[in-house]
N, C-alpha and C positions, 0 to 999 in steps of 0.2 A: 488520450490514449484509451484503449480498451482494457478493462481490469476484470479479472475473474478470480474469485477467492473460493477455494474448494476445500471441504474436509472429506473424510472417508465416505460420508453418506449423502452429501448434498452440496449444491452451490450456495454459499453464504452471501455472495455478492456478485452481480454481473452488471456491468454498465460502463459508461465513459467517465473519465476523471481528468482533471487538470493537474492534480498533485496527489501523491500517496506517500505517507510516512510509514516506514517499516522498522520494527525493532531488530536491526541487524546484529549479528553475532559480535561485531566489534564496535557497535554504536548505532545510532539512529541513521537510517537511509532516507533521503528525500528523492523521490522519483518524479520527474516531470515528463511532459510530452516529448517523444522522440529521444528518450534517454539512451545512452550507449548500452548495447547488449551486456547483460551480466547474469550470473547465477550465484545466489547467495543463500546461506543458511540463516534462519531466523531464530531468535531466542524468545523466551516468554515476554509478553508485553501486549501492546495494542497496535493494530493496524488502523490508521486513520486515512480516510478517503475524502478528498475535497473535489467534488465533481463540478466541472464547468465554471468554476469561479477562481479568482486569484486571491491571494492573501491581501489584506489591506496594506496600502503603502507604508513602509517603515516597519512592518511587523517582522520580527526576526524568527518567530516560530509560529506554527499553526496552533491556534487555540482549539481545544477539544470542542468548544461550542460551535466552531465553524465547520466541523467535520460532518459530511453527509452520512457517513457510516463509520462506526468505530467497532472493531471486532477484536475481542481479547483472545489471545492464543497462548498455547504452551510452548510450541515450537513449530517450525515449518521450513519451507524452501520457496524462494521467489526466483522467477526467470523472466527476464525482459528480452524480447526479440521483436524486431520491427517496431511497431508502436503498440504492442500488446504485453501486458504484465499479467502473468499467471502465478498465483500464490497457492501452494498446497500447505494446509495447516492441520495441526492437531489442537482441538479446542478443549 
């Protein structure tokens, strides 16, 4: 999927990803390719982007060491449409 992370001044990340973990308001969200469309508020935490790779077999959670990008945020909003995830954040 295409992933774009923006704050008020710049693009913090633009690229393709196989998996993105988001700090959702009601808990962690795992977004994969062709995820169902959604709009969600985000809470303070870390966005972790795993680009072009899959988790090791048997791994229940993505290790921060596997993340291609890790972005700390105060809050934000995420929108998934088509195969594009756009995330607006306050850092």
